[in-house]
N, C-alpha and C positions, 0 to 999 in steps of 0.2 A: 859851246867854244867858251873856254877859260879867257883866251885872250880878248874877245867882244865884250866880255863879262867886266873884265878889268879895265877896259876904255870906259867903258859906260860909267863905272863907279869913279875911274880918276877923272873925269871931265865933271860928275856929280860934286868931287869933294874941292875943283879948281874953282866951280863956280856958285858954289854956297857960299854968303856973305859974311856967315859967321869965322869961315875959314880966314879970311883975309885981316877981322879982328882981332882976332883969339891972339894970344902971345903964345909960342910954344917954343924952348929953349933951344931944338937944331929945326928950327923952320927952313930956314935957308938950305939944307942938307933933304929934310923931305923934301922941300919941291924941287930939288934937282932930281932926286930918287922918283919921286913921280912922274915930274916931265921924262926923264930915261925909260920909265916903266910904258908911258903911253907912247912914246916912241916905239918901244920895244912892242907893243901890242898892236901898233899900227904894221910896222915889218913882220911879225908872224902873220896879221891877217891878210897882208898881200900875197905872202908866200903860199898861205895856206891856198888862196886863191889860183895862183900860179900853178901849184902842184896838183889842184884837183881838176884846173883844165887841161895842164899838160898830161900830169901821169896818170890822173885816178881816170880820167875819161878813155886814155888809149887803153889803159889796163882792164877797164870794164869792156871795152870791144873786143878785147883779145879773148877773155873771159869767154865773153856770148859765143866768138866766134869758135874758141877752144870746146865748147857744153855744145855746140852744133853738131861739131866732127867727132864727138864720142857719139852722143846720141844716133849718126849717122853708123857708127861703126858697129854699136849695140845693135842695130837694126839688122844689119847685114847680116851680122854674127847670127843672130836669133834665123834669121831666114835661110842661112848656109846650113845652121844644127839641122833645121827641121827637114830640108831636103838631104842631109847626112842622113839622118835618122831612116827617111822615108825610102832610100836607096838602100839601106842596110837591111829595113825589113823585107825591100823586095828579093834583094839578094838572099837573106834567110830562106823566102818564101821558095824561089827558085833552087836551090840547095838540096831544101828541102824535096819537092818534087820529084829533081831528079837523082836522090837517093831511093825514092819511093818506085822510080821505072825504073832503076837499074833494080832494084832487088826482083820485080816483077818481071824484068828480064830475065832475070839469072832462075827464077823460078820455073818460067816457061824452058825455058834452054833444059834444065834440070828435068822436067816433065818429058819434053822431045827426045833428049837422050836416053830416059828409060824405055821409051816405048819399044 
């Protein structure tokens, strides 16, 4: 978190005794800028905490819900796909059995007619 780092750095600079004793050409401008940056840092940290509690947490909850739904859909899809392939295999077996019985019937009919 850059804002927290900047806040710590600003507090260290303000609390250092050498800062008050040293002479800077634009010390009042620097002090104003630093105070604005500290205020901005506090606001950034507060905004981040607000976003984290309100938006990101609810977003994570929705994401977890969405992932659970996707997992259920995938599981049901694989289950139904397995059932479909099983039905298809049974249909193919029954069709093959039917065609073989039809051919046997045809052969028996031809044998009966030839007598």
